[in-house]
ROLUM-396826 format. One line per field, with one value per residue: residue in three letters; residue number from 1; x, y, z of N, C-alpha, C, O, CB in turn. Coordinates in steps of 0.05 Angstrom, whole numbers, always signed. Each point is the difference from the previous one (the first is absolute). Glycine has a CB too. Layout:
% ROLUM-396826
r	(ALA/...) $
k	(NUM/...) $
n_X	(X/...) $
n_Y	(Y/...) $
n_Z	(Z/...) $
ca_X	(X/...) $
ca_Y	(Y/...) $
ca_Z	(Z/...) $
c_X	(X/...) $
c_Y	(Y/...) $
c_Z	(Z/...) $
o_X	(X/...) $
o_Y	(Y/...) $
o_Z	(Z/...) $
cb_X	(X/...) $
cb_Y	(Y/...) $
cb_Z	(Z/...) $
//
This chain:
% ROLUM-396826
r	(UNK/UNK/UNK/UNK/UNK/UNK/UNK/UNK/UNK/UNK/UNK/UNK/UNK/UNK/UNK/UNK/UNK/UNK/UNK/UNK/UNK/UNK/UNK/UNK/UNK/UNK/UNK/UNK/UNK/UNK/UNK/UNK/UNK/UNK/UNK/UNK/UNK/UNK/UNK/UNK/UNK/UNK/UNK/UNK/UNK/UNK/UNK/UNK/UNK/UNK/UNK/UNK/UNK/UNK/UNK/UNK/UNK/UNK/UNK/UNK/UNK/UNK/UNK/UNK/UNK/UNK/UNK/UNK/UNK/UNK/UNK/UNK/UNK/UNK/UNK/UNK/UNK/UNK/UNK/UNK/UNK/UNK/UNK/UNK/UNK/UNK/UNK/UNK/UNK/UNK/UNK/UNK/UNK/UNK/UNK/UNK/UNK/UNK/UNK/UNK/UNK/UNK/UNK/UNK/UNK/UNK/UNK/UNK/UNK/UNK/UNK/UNK/UNK/UNK/UNK/UNK/UNK/UNK/UNK/UNK/UNK/UNK/UNK/UNK/UNK/UNK/UNK/UNK/UNK/UNK/UNK/UNK/UNK/UNK/UNK/UNK/UNK/UNK/UNK/UNK/UNK/UNK/UNK/UNK/UNK/UNK/UNK/UNK/UNK/UNK/UNK/UNK/UNK/UNK/UNK/UNK/UNK/UNK/UNK/UNK/UNK/UNK/UNK/UNK/UNK/UNK/UNK/UNK/UNK/UNK/UNK/UNK/UNK/UNK/UNK/UNK/UNK/UNK/UNK/UNK/UNK/UNK/UNK/UNK/UNK/UNK/UNK/UNK/UNK/UNK/UNK/UNK/UNK/UNK/UNK/UNK/UNK/UNK/UNK/UNK/UNK/UNK/UNK/UNK/UNK/UNK/UNK/UNK/UNK/UNK/UNK/UNK/UNK/UNK/UNK/UNK/UNK/UNK/UNK/UNK/UNK/UNK/UNK) $
k	(1/2/3/4/5/6/7/8/9/10/11/12/13/14/15/16/17/18/19/20/21/22/23/24/25/26/27/28/29/30/31/32/33/34/35/36/37/38/39/40/41/42/43/44/45/46/47/48/49/50/51/52/53/54/55/56/57/58/59/60/61/62/63/64/65/66/67/68/69/70/71/72/73/74/75/76/77/78/79/80/81/82/83/84/85/86/87/88/89/90/91/92/93/94/95/96/97/98/99/100/101/102/103/104/105/106/107/108/109/110/111/112/113/114/115/116/117/118/119/120/121/122/123/124/125/126/127/128/129/130/131/132/133/134/135/136/137/138/139/140/141/142/143/144/145/146/147/148/149/150/151/152/153/154/155/156/157/158/159/160/161/162/163/164/165/166/167/168/169/170/171/172/173/174/175/176/177/178/179/180/181/182/183/184/185/186/187/188/189/190/191/192/193/194/195/196/197/198/199/200/201/202/203/204/205/206/207/208/209/210/211/212/213/214/215/216/217/218/219/220/221/222/223) $
n_X	(+2788/-62/+12/-20/+59/+18/-47/+10/+57/-13/-34/+58/-43/+27/+21/-13/+61/+31/-31/+65/-44/-43/-29/-19/-57/-24/-12/-17/+54/-30/-3/+68/+0/+51/-16/+42/-46/+46/-47/+27/+36/+34/-45/+72/-49/+28/+39/+45/+34/+3/-43/+49/-34/-21/-33/-38/-19/-25/-26/-31/-24/-31/-17/-31/-27/-23/-40/-39/+54/-36/+38/-16/+61/+8/-1/+60/-6/+63/-45/-33/-20/-12/-28/-44/-51/+15/+59/-11/+42/+34/+28/+22/-2/+66/-31/+23/-38/+54/-23/+17/+72/+11/-15/+3/-60/+29/+20/-36/-36/-2/-59/-47/-27/-32/-48/-25/-48/+6/+56/-14/+44/+35/+16/+49/+7/+53/+34/+35/+17/+54/-33/-6/+66/-17/+46/+33/-59/-49/-45/+38/-19/-19/-18/-28/-24/-22/-32/-20/-27/-22/-30/-29/-17/-38/-27/-12/-25/-42/-31/-11/-4/+56/+38/+37/+35/-25/+42/+37/+6/+48/+3/+50/-20/+43/+26/-50/+50/-5/-57/-46/-57/-10/-60/+5/-42/-21/-46/-30/+21/-43/-27/+17/-47/+28/+22/+3/+12/+34/+22/+43/+16/+44/-17/+52/-37/-10/-37/+69/+3/-34/+32/-29/-31/-25/-33/-20/-25/-28/-13/-56/+22/-55/+3) $
n_Y	(+836/+13/-2/-37/-19/-16/-37/-26/-7/-15/-43/-26/+33/-62/+47/-34/+24/+5/+61/+19/+48/+1/+27/+35/-34/+58/+28/+39/+45/+39/+32/-17/+67/+0/+7/-54/+31/-28/-26/-13/-63/+32/-15/-25/+14/+64/+8/-8/+46/-60/+17/-8/+38/-69/+7/+54/-28/-48/+34/+28/-57/-22/+66/+0/-54/+26/+22/-72/-51/-49/+33/-3/+23/-66/+43/-21/-9/-12/-48/-43/+49/+32/-57/+4/+33/+20/+5/+42/+27/-55/+68/-69/-20/-22/-16/+40/-30/-41/+61/+35/-22/+69/+45/+12/+19/-46/-64/-32/+1/+63/-36/+35/-57/+21/-50/+1/-22/-1/-27/-45/+61/-5/+51/-10/+62/-44/+54/-64/+51/-7/-43/-33/-7/-61/+13/+52/+24/-43/+13/-47/-42/+20/+54/-36/-32/+47/+21/-57/+1/+63/-5/-54/+14/+44/-35/-32/+48/+20/-61/-27/+41/-4/-22/-34/+18/-62/+28/+58/-32/+54/-18/+43/+26/+32/+1/+33/+46/-6/+36/-40/+20/-64/+15/-44/-20/-38/-27/-34/-39/-18/+12/-61/+15/+48/+13/+68/-25/+60/-3/+29/+29/+30/+38/+36/+41/-23/-62/-8/-56/-54/+24/-59/-37/-7/-46/+23/-61/+51/-56/+42/+3/-40/+77) $
n_Z	(+1233/-7/+63/-37/-21/+58/+10/-53/+16/+57/-29/-41/-50/-32/-37/-41/+22/+40/-3/-7/+20/+44/-50/+52/-5/-19/-62/+50/-12/+42/-48/+0/+11/-31/+67/+24/+46/+36/-26/-58/+7/-39/-45/-7/-43/+8/-46/+43/-27/-17/-50/-47/-29/+2/+57/-25/-53/+30/+44/-45/-30/+54/+22/-56/+15/+67/-48/-11/+0/+42/+45/+60/+4/+26/+52/-15/+69/+6/+15/-30/+43/-54/-25/+54/-29/+64/+17/+48/-39/+33/+5/+16/-63/+13/-58/-41/-32/-2/-21/+52/+14/-17/+49/-66/-29/-36/+35/-30/-38/-29/-3/-16/+2/-46/+26/-60/+47/-62/+8/+57/+8/+60/-43/+46/-26/+7/+8/+11/+46/-17/+31/-59/-7/-26/-28/+27/-3/+36/+48/+42/-52/+60/-24/-45/+51/+28/-43/-19/+47/+1/-54/+16/+63/-26/-43/+47/+37/-40/-8/+59/+51/+9/-53/+32/-51/-16/-42/-8/-67/+4/-56/+33/-62/+17/+58/+20/-20/+60/-14/-40/+14/+0/-14/+53/-55/+56/-39/+51/-53/+37/+56/-5/+59/+22/-65/+0/-66/+11/-57/+31/-57/+34/-60/+13/+27/-60/+13/-16/+42/+4/+64/-6/-42/+64/-12/+58/+13/+40/+31/-4/+62/+9/+22) $
ca_X	(-18/-24/-3/-16/+17/+18/-12/-5/+23/+8/-16/+11/-19/+10/-4/+6/+29/+15/+4/+21/-4/-28/-6/-21/-29/-19/+3/-14/+19/-7/+11/+26/+8/+28/+10/+0/-2/+10/-17/-4/+21/+7/-4/+25/-8/+1/+27/+17/+20/+19/-14/+7/-20/-13/-17/-21/-19/-18/-19/-20/-13/-24/-17/-20/-20/-20/-24/-21/+10/+1/+24/+1/+26/+3/+20/+22/+10/+24/-5/-27/-23/-17/-17/-25/-21/-9/+23/+12/+27/+18/+26/+23/+4/+27/+3/-4/-1/+30/+1/+1/+18/+21/-9/+10/-12/+14/+19/-8/-21/-20/-21/-29/-20/-25/-13/-23/-18/-14/+21/+13/+25/+15/+26/+19/+22/+23/+30/+16/+21/+27/+2/-10/+20/+9/+25/+4/-16/-25/-17/+1/-24/-20/-19/-24/-19/-17/-21/-18/-18/-18/-18/-20/-14/-20/-26/-14/-14/-21/-19/-6/+3/+26/+14/+28/+13/+9/+22/+6/+16/+9/+21/+12/+4/+23/+5/-13/+22/-6/-8/-17/-28/-12/-28/-5/-28/-9/-26/-12/-9/-22/-2/-11/-5/+17/+24/-1/+23/+5/+24/+13/+22/+10/+9/+10/-19/-10/-9/+15/+13/-14/+21/-7/-26/-5/-24/-1/-25/-7/-20/-17/-1/-28/+1) $
ca_Y	(-23/+2/-17/-24/-17/-11/-21/-25/-16/-12/-26/-20/-6/-8/+7/-22/+2/+13/+28/+9/+30/+12/+27/+14/-4/+21/+20/+25/+20/+26/+17/+7/+26/+2/+10/-25/+9/-23/-22/-11/-8/+10/-17/+3/-2/+26/+6/+14/+12/-19/-11/+14/+11/-21/-10/+18/+0/-20/+4/+21/-13/-18/+15/+11/-20/-6/+19/-9/-15/-29/-4/+15/+2/-16/+13/-16/+9/-16/-20/-14/+8/+20/-7/-10/+21/-4/-5/+25/+7/-8/+17/-16/-21/+0/-15/+14/-13/-3/+18/+28/-3/+18/+27/+19/-3/+0/-19/-29/-3/+21/-11/+6/-20/+11/-24/+0/-27/-15/-13/-19/+10/+17/+13/+13/+18/-6/+12/-14/+18/-13/-24/-24/-7/-25/+6/+28/+22/-15/-8/-27/-17/-6/+25/-2/-20/+13/+19/-22/-14/+18/+13/-19/-7/+21/-6/-25/+9/+18/-14/-25/+2/-6/-22/-5/-7/-28/-5/+25/-8/+23/-1/+24/+8/+19/+10/+26/+19/+18/+27/+2/-7/-25/-5/-26/-2/-25/-5/-24/-13/-19/-12/-29/-5/+16/+8/+27/-2/+26/+7/+24/+9/+27/+13/+27/+23/+7/-25/-6/-20/-21/-6/-26/-11/-18/-11/-3/-14/+5/-17/+14/-9/-2/+18) $
ca_Z	(+0/+14/+24/-5/-14/+18/+15/-17/-1/+27/+6/-14/-22/-23/-26/-22/-3/+19/-8/+12/+9/+7/-9/+17/-11/+6/-17/+6/+11/+1/-22/+8/-10/+0/+25/+19/+28/+15/+2/-33/-11/-23/-23/-17/-30/-14/-10/+17/-17/-14/-24/-24/-15/-12/+22/+2/-22/+1/+22/-7/-18/+9/+18/-17/-10/+26/+1/-19/-21/+10/+17/+25/+12/+24/+23/+5/+27/+7/+15/-9/+16/-11/-25/+11/+6/+27/+19/+12/-9/+23/-6/+9/-17/-9/-26/-28/-28/-11/-21/+13/+26/+2/+9/-19/-25/-26/+3/-5/-18/-5/-15/+5/-15/-11/-5/-18/+7/-26/-19/+16/-3/+18/-11/+18/-11/+17/-4/+19/+11/+0/+20/-13/-21/-5/-16/+3/-17/-9/+20/+11/-10/+22/+3/-24/+8/+20/-10/-13/+19/+13/-21/-7/+30/+6/-19/+7/+23/-6/-15/+13/+31/+12/-15/+7/-25/+2/-17/-13/-23/-21/-23/+0/-27/+2/+29/+5/+12/+26/-5/-20/+2/-16/+5/+11/-8/+9/-7/+10/-25/+7/+29/+0/+30/+15/-12/-13/-18/-11/-17/+6/-16/+6/-25/+4/+3/-25/-12/-21/+11/+17/+21/+13/-2/+25/+10/+27/+11/+29/+13/+15/+27/+9/+26) $
c_X	(-25/+1/-12/+16/+20/-9/-7/+22/+11/-15/+7/-19/+15/-6/+7/+28/+12/+9/+26/-5/-28/-7/-25/-29/-15/+7/-12/+20/-13/+13/+29/+7/+30/+10/+0/+1/+10/-16/-8/+26/+7/-7/+25/-7/-4/+26/+17/+24/+18/-13/+12/-22/-18/-22/-23/-18/-20/-21/-21/-20/-21/-14/-19/-23/-16/-27/-18/+12/+3/+23/-2/+29/+0/+18/+21/+13/+25/-2/-26/-23/-16/-16/-25/-25/-9/+18/+8/+29/+15/+27/+26/+8/+30/+2/-6/-1/+28/+2/+2/+22/+23/-12/+3/-17/+19/+24/-5/-20/-19/-20/-28/-14/-26/-16/-25/-19/-11/+19/+13/+30/+10/+24/+15/+20/+22/+26/+19/+22/+25/+4/-10/+16/+7/+28/+7/-16/-27/-12/+3/-25/-20/-17/-20/-20/-20/-21/-17/-21/-17/-20/-22/-16/-22/-24/-18/-18/-28/-25/-11/+1/+27/+10/+27/+15/+8/+20/+4/+23/+6/+20/+10/+10/+23/+0/-13/+21/-9/-6/-16/-30/-11/-30/-2/-27/-7/-31/-9/-11/-22/+0/-13/-4/+19/+23/-5/+20/+3/+24/+11/+24/+9/+15/+11/-20/-13/-12/+16/+16/-12/+24/-6/-26/-5/-27/-2/-27/-2/-23/-17/-4/-29/-3/-27) $
c_Y	(+2/-19/-25/-23/-13/-21/-23/-16/-13/-24/-26/-7/-11/+15/-16/+3/+13/+27/+13/+32/+5/+26/+9/-4/+26/+25/+27/+18/+26/+18/+10/+27/+1/+14/-24/+10/-24/-25/-13/-11/+7/-19/+5/-2/+28/+9/+13/+12/-17/-12/+13/+7/-24/-13/+23/+1/-22/+0/+19/-12/-20/+15/+12/-19/-9/+14/-12/-21/-30/-5/+14/-5/-18/+11/-24/+9/-19/-24/-12/+7/+23/-8/-12/+19/-6/-5/+25/+3/-7/+13/-16/-23/+0/-14/+19/-19/-1/+24/+29/-1/+21/+28/+23/-4/-5/-22/-28/-2/+26/-10/+12/-22/+12/-27/+7/-25/-11/-16/-22/+8/+19/+11/+16/+14/-5/+12/-13/+20/-14/-23/-25/-10/-32/+3/+30/+14/-13/-11/-33/-16/-6/+22/-1/-19/+10/+18/-14/-12/+19/+12/-23/-10/+21/-2/-19/+9/+19/-15/-23/+2/-11/-25/-2/-8/-29/-4/+25/-10/+28/-7/+29/+5/+20/+15/+27/+21/+13/+28/+1/-6/-22/+0/-29/-7/-27/-5/-27/-12/-18/-8/-24/-8/+23/+10/+25/-1/+27/-1/+26/+6/+28/+12/+27/+22/+6/-25/-10/-27/-17/-9/-27/-9/-20/-12/-6/-13/+5/-21/+18/-10/-1/+18/+14) $
c_Z	(+15/+24/-2/-16/+19/+17/-15/-3/+23/+3/-21/-22/-26/-21/-22/-9/+19/-9/+13/+10/+5/-13/+17/-14/+10/-19/+4/+15/+3/-21/+11/-12/-1/+25/+22/+28/+19/+1/-27/-11/-27/-23/-21/-28/-13/-9/+21/-17/-13/-27/-26/-21/-14/+22/+3/-26/+0/+22/-9/-20/+15/+22/-15/-8/+28/-3/-23/-21/+12/+19/+24/+12/+29/+22/+5/+26/+10/+18/-4/+18/-12/-25/+10/+6/+29/+23/+12/-8/+26/-5/+12/-15/-12/-29/-21/-21/-10/-20/+12/+25/+3/+7/-23/-25/-24/+2/-9/-21/-1/-21/+5/-16/-6/-8/-16/+4/-23/-14/+17/+0/+25/-15/+20/-16/+16/-10/+22/+7/+0/+18/-9/-21/-1/-17/-1/-18/-3/+29/+8/-10/+22/+5/-22/+9/+20/-10/-18/+17/+15/-17/-5/+26/+6/-17/+8/+24/-7/-14/+17/+28/+3/-13/+12/-24/+2/-21/-18/-20/-16/-18/-1/-31/-4/+27/+1/+12/+23/-8/-24/+7/-19/+9/+4/-7/+7/-6/+11/-23/+3/+30/+0/+32/+16/-13/-18/-19/-10/-15/+10/-19/+8/-28/+9/-3/-26/-15/-22/+10/+19/+20/+12/-10/+24/+2/+30/+9/+29/+8/+17/+29/+13/+29/+1) $
o_X	(-1/+11/+10/-2/+4/+13/-1/-1/+13/+11/-10/+1/+18/-23/+17/+11/-13/+18/+9/+14/-18/+17/-18/+0/+6/+23/+0/+11/-17/+19/+3/-5/+14/+25/-20/+21/+2/+10/-15/+19/-19/+3/+3/+18/-5/+20/-11/+0/+15/+13/+4/-23/-23/-23/-23/-24/-24/-22/-24/-24/-24/-21/-22/-23/-19/-19/-2/-13/+13/-1/-11/+13/-17/+24/-4/+10/+3/+20/-20/-23/-24/-16/-17/+3/-5/-7/+2/+12/-8/+17/+23/+18/+7/+19/-13/+12/+15/+21/+11/-6/+16/-22/-14/+0/+20/+13/+17/+4/-14/+7/-4/+11/-10/+10/-13/+5/-1/-7/+13/+16/-13/+17/-10/+12/-3/+8/-3/+12/+2/+16/-1/-8/+3/+21/-19/+2/-17/+13/-1/-22/-24/-23/-24/-24/-24/-23/-23/-24/-23/-21/-24/-23/-22/-23/-25/-24/-22/-23/-25/-12/+17/-15/+10/-12/+12/+18/-19/+21/-17/+19/-15/+15/+21/-20/-5/+11/-23/+14/-10/-5/+3/-8/+9/-16/+10/-16/+16/-20/-19/+21/-22/+20/-3/+15/-19/+23/-20/+18/-13/+17/-14/+17/-6/-22/-23/-6/-12/+7/-10/+20/+19/-17/+19/-18/+20/-22/+18/-13/+10/-4/-16/+0/-5) $
o_Y	(+11/-21/-21/-24/-24/-20/-22/-24/-21/-20/-22/-23/+14/+8/-18/-19/+7/+5/-11/+8/-11/+17/-15/-5/+13/+7/+17/-7/+7/-9/+6/+5/-18/+3/-13/+8/-23/-22/-19/+15/+6/-24/+20/+2/+3/-9/+11/-5/+9/-15/+24/-6/+4/-6/-8/+2/+5/-10/-7/+5/+0/-11/+3/+7/-16/-8/+10/-11/-17/-21/+22/-21/+6/+4/-23/+22/-22/-13/+15/-4/+2/+16/-5/+15/-23/+3/+19/-21/+9/-10/+6/-14/+20/+7/+20/-21/+19/+13/+19/+14/-1/+7/+21/-22/+14/-5/-15/+7/+6/-8/+12/-11/+20/-17/+21/-21/-25/-20/-18/-18/+18/-15/+19/-10/+3/-2/+5/+13/-23/-17/-19/-13/-11/+7/+15/-3/+15/-3/-18/+9/-2/-4/+7/+7/-6/-5/+9/+2/-6/+8/+5/-6/-6/+4/+3/-5/-4/+8/-5/-17/+1/-19/+15/-15/-10/-16/+13/-11/+14/-15/+18/-16/-6/+2/+14/-6/+9/+12/+22/-12/+0/+13/-17/+12/-19/+19/-19/+11/+0/-1/-3/-6/+24/+16/+2/-2/+12/-16/+15/-18/+18/-12/+11/-4/+7/+2/-13/-15/+10/-11/-14/+17/-14/+10/-10/+6/-5/-12/+13/-25/+19/-12/+16) $
o_Z	(+22/+0/+9/+6/-3/+5/+11/+2/-2/+9/+2/-9/-10/-2/+4/-11/+20/-16/+21/+19/-12/-3/+8/-24/+19/-3/-17/+21/-16/-13/+24/-24/+8/+3/+6/+10/-10/+0/-2/-6/-14/+2/-13/-16/-24/+11/+20/-24/-18/-15/-1/+5/-6/-6/+0/+3/-4/-2/+4/+1/-6/+7/+11/-5/-1/+13/-23/-17/-13/+13/+0/-5/+17/-6/-5/+2/-11/+5/-3/-8/+6/-11/-17/+20/+9/+23/-16/-6/+21/-15/-6/+8/-12/-14/+5/+0/+4/+1/-13/+20/+18/-10/+1/-11/-3/-20/-10/-23/+19/-23/+22/-19/+11/-14/+2/-11/-3/-12/-11/+4/+9/-8/+12/-19/+25/-23/+24/-18/-8/-4/+17/-19/+22/+9/+4/-25/-10/+20/-17/+2/-4/+8/+4/-1/-1/+7/-2/-5/+6/+10/+4/-2/+10/+8/-1/+1/+10/+2/-1/+13/-18/-3/+17/-15/+19/+6/-9/+8/-11/+4/-6/-12/-11/+14/-19/+21/+1/-16/-5/+21/-24/+19/-16/+14/-12/+0/-4/-11/-16/+14/-10/+13/-4/+12/-15/+9/-7/+4/+14/-4/+9/-13/+22/-12/-2/-24/-17/-18/+20/-8/+6/-6/+8/-13/+10/-9/+16/-17/+18/+3/-4/+22/+19) $
cb_X	(+40/-36/-13/-40/-10/+6/-14/-31/-5/-1/-30/+24/-51/+22/-14/-58/+9/-5/-61/+15/+57/-12/+37/+37/-5/-30/+6/-60/+56/-25/-52/+17/-55/-26/+1/+3/-42/+11/-1/-54/+12/+32/-58/+10/-19/-57/-7/-14/-18/+9/-47/+65/+54/+67/+64/+55/+60/+58/+59/+59/+65/+45/+56/+59/+50/+59/+28/-11/+12/-18/+38/-65/+23/-32/-34/-4/-53/-1/+49/+49/+49/+49/+57/+29/-12/-28/+14/-44/-4/-41/-51/-30/-57/-4/-1/+12/-62/-18/-37/-48/-25/+52/+28/+47/-56/-26/-6/+6/+17/+28/+32/-6/+30/+12/+32/+25/-13/-23/-2/-50/+4/-32/-12/-17/-26/-31/-15/-22/-33/+0/-2/-33/+17/-73/+9/+41/+58/+6/-33/+47/+55/+53/+61/+56/+58/+60/+50/+61/+56/+55/+63/+52/+68/+58/+51/+62/+70/+60/+49/+28/-68/+3/-34/+1/+5/-59/+10/-33/-5/-28/-7/-2/-70/+18/+50/-57/+42/+18/+50/+45/-7/+54/-26/+47/-7/+53/-10/+10/+62/-19/+20/+6/-8/-31/+37/-38/+13/-41/-5/-32/-3/-10/-29/+64/+50/+41/-30/-4/+43/-56/-14/+43/-16/+49/-21/+52/-15/+24/+20/-17/+63/-5/+58) $
cb_Y	(-37/+34/+58/+55/+53/+61/+53/+45/+49/+62/+56/+8/+25/-47/+55/+18/-7/-49/+15/-43/+26/-39/+7/+41/-67/-24/-52/-17/-29/+0/+11/-53/+40/-2/+62/-39/+56/+54/+42/+21/-36/+49/-17/-20/-47/+20/-5/-25/+24/+3/-32/-18/+42/-3/-21/+24/+16/-12/-1/+33/+6/-33/+5/+22/-1/+6/+38/+57/+59/+6/-28/+16/+44/-41/+57/-29/+41/+54/+4/-35/-17/+16/-3/-47/+28/-17/-58/+17/+30/-36/+43/+29/-19/-7/-64/+59/-1/-67/-51/-4/-49/-36/-37/+23/+13/+57/+42/-19/-56/+45/-50/+65/-56/+66/-42/+46/+43/+57/+63/-20/-22/-11/-17/-25/+32/-39/+44/-61/+46/+60/+49/+26/+60/-27/-56/-4/+5/-13/+60/+7/-19/-24/+22/+1/-26/+3/+28/-14/-31/+0/+26/-8/-14/+25/+5/-29/+2/+31/+18/-6/-7/+42/-7/+3/+58/+0/-63/+46/-65/+46/-57/+10/-2/+5/-40/-20/-1/-38/-4/+0/+46/-45/+55/-8/+52/-17/+49/+5/+3/-17/+44/-9/-82/-40/-51/+27/-59/+39/-39/+11/-47/-3/-36/-13/+13/+37/+25/+66/+16/-7/+64/-7/+20/+18/-8/+35/-33/+65/-54/+36/+1/-40/-8) $
cb_Z	(-28/-42/+12/-6/-38/-6/+16/-25/-30/+13/+19/+49/+30/+18/+14/-7/-61/+33/-25/-49/-15/+46/-57/+40/-17/+53/-8/-18/-3/+59/-43/+29/+12/-51/-19/-43/-1/+26/+42/-4/+43/+23/+20/+51/+34/+14/-65/+63/+43/+62/+29/+2/-1/-26/+26/+28/-20/-20/+29/+7/-28/-17/+20/-11/-44/+18/+40/+22/-8/-54/-37/+15/-41/-23/+31/-51/+23/-10/+32/-10/+32/+29/-12/-1/-59/-46/-8/+44/-55/+22/+8/+31/+2/+64/+13/+14/-16/+2/-17/-34/-21/-23/+49/+30/+22/+11/+45/+70/-11/+35/-22/+26/+13/-4/+39/-23/+46/+5/-17/-15/-60/+48/-55/+54/-41/+36/-43/+0/+36/-7/+17/+30/-16/-7/-34/+39/-19/-72/-1/+39/-29/+12/+17/-40/-7/+20/+6/-21/-1/+19/-28/-40/+10/+7/-34/-17/+13/-6/-43/-50/+34/+47/-61/+61/-26/+12/+11/+34/+8/+28/-22/+64/+4/-65/+26/-12/-44/+44/+27/-48/+39/-21/-12/+22/-26/+35/-35/+55/+1/-62/+29/-63/-3/+23/+18/+28/-5/+32/-54/+52/-47/+67/-53/-4/+40/+24/+30/+0/-29/-32/+5/+47/-60/+37/-54/+13/-50/+13/-18/-45/+8/-47/-21) $
//
């Protein structure tokens, strides 16, 4: 969480709604390579050995569109401090992002995100691991809500700056099998003063199954 956001909340600044989750802000990142030195935090948005063929295929498709196609890959670290440009790396930091809280690749949230500013879209390629189980063999609904909130929140941040979640409304259409690959596609639909309205849907890797439809309202922070 941003230090200035924390100070804002501690002062008791009033918001027009009662937000529930905080998202990081700022969109300027140094170049990330596949080699992770001790002073360079790992970007978990790069492929690893647990990604299935559908995940890899979609990753390559979106990565190809980053060369002049309007998309760019978003880095993904395991603590919010690494999302803030200019902040020094704190190796003693003990907190982790909820979606990056497991040490073993493939056990939990495997995902990467791509952003298209012109389309106001953030797309997340998501492969749920075995530790995200709800009904036997399927992804827990709360984990699905988490990846929706994370994806839509990232899209709102990249367009508007720091935001907090005010409302998340989900219609679950079809369950998501553990180990499958799905596309989480969010879009900022409109901005009214400090309110940022987004839509998000999850569909199968081959675009044949609609898993969820959702709307998310975010509130821009005055930081």
